[in-house]
C-alpha positions as MATLAB code, in Angstrom:
seq = 'MREELDIAIAFVDEELTYNTYIVGDDFTGADIMLAVSLLSFILKT';
ca = [
       5.333  -16.344   -2.062;
       1.356  -16.079   -2.674;
       0.734  -15.512    0.431;
       4.088  -13.335    1.619;
       1.456  -10.793   -1.178;
      -1.099  -10.706   -0.228;
      -0.121   -9.622    3.205;
       1.811   -6.779    1.712;
      -1.996   -6.290    0.094;
      -3.231   -6.495    3.395;
      -0.297   -4.381    5.341;
      -0.922   -1.609    2.106;
      -4.817   -1.661    2.023;
      -4.719   -0.774    5.875;
      -2.301    1.459    5.324;
      -3.748    3.074    2.774;
      -7.684    3.333    4.716;
      -6.466    4.406    8.013;
      -3.880    6.781    7.792;
      -5.872    9.098    5.928;
      -2.671   11.949    5.401;
      -1.132    9.641    3.148;
      -3.816    9.344    0.302;
      -6.422   12.068    2.293;
      -9.598   13.088    0.418;
      -8.659   11.810   -2.959;
      -7.511    8.448   -4.444;
      -4.863   10.004   -6.492;
      -2.090    8.306   -9.465;
       0.281    8.777   -7.308;
      -1.463    7.744   -3.827;
      -1.163    4.054   -6.778;
       2.173    4.997   -6.897;
       2.541    4.644   -2.756;
       1.125    2.093   -2.783;
       3.219    0.152   -5.258;
       6.257    1.396   -4.115;
       5.026   -0.045   -0.488;
       4.107   -2.955   -1.514;
       7.233   -3.694   -3.636;
       9.507   -2.232   -0.474;
       7.767   -4.868    1.837;
       8.477   -7.641   -0.866;
      11.727   -7.358   -0.686;
      12.319   -7.494    3.140;
];
């Protein structure tokens, strides 16, 4: 389980780093919720 979590966190971190259209210039609460949603989705699959 820990390994899957690390992979999911790395995936979300990479998405937020390289896809600026997701976060724009400011990292807001909505972006954090998006990251949590992505993480939840990844962990369910």
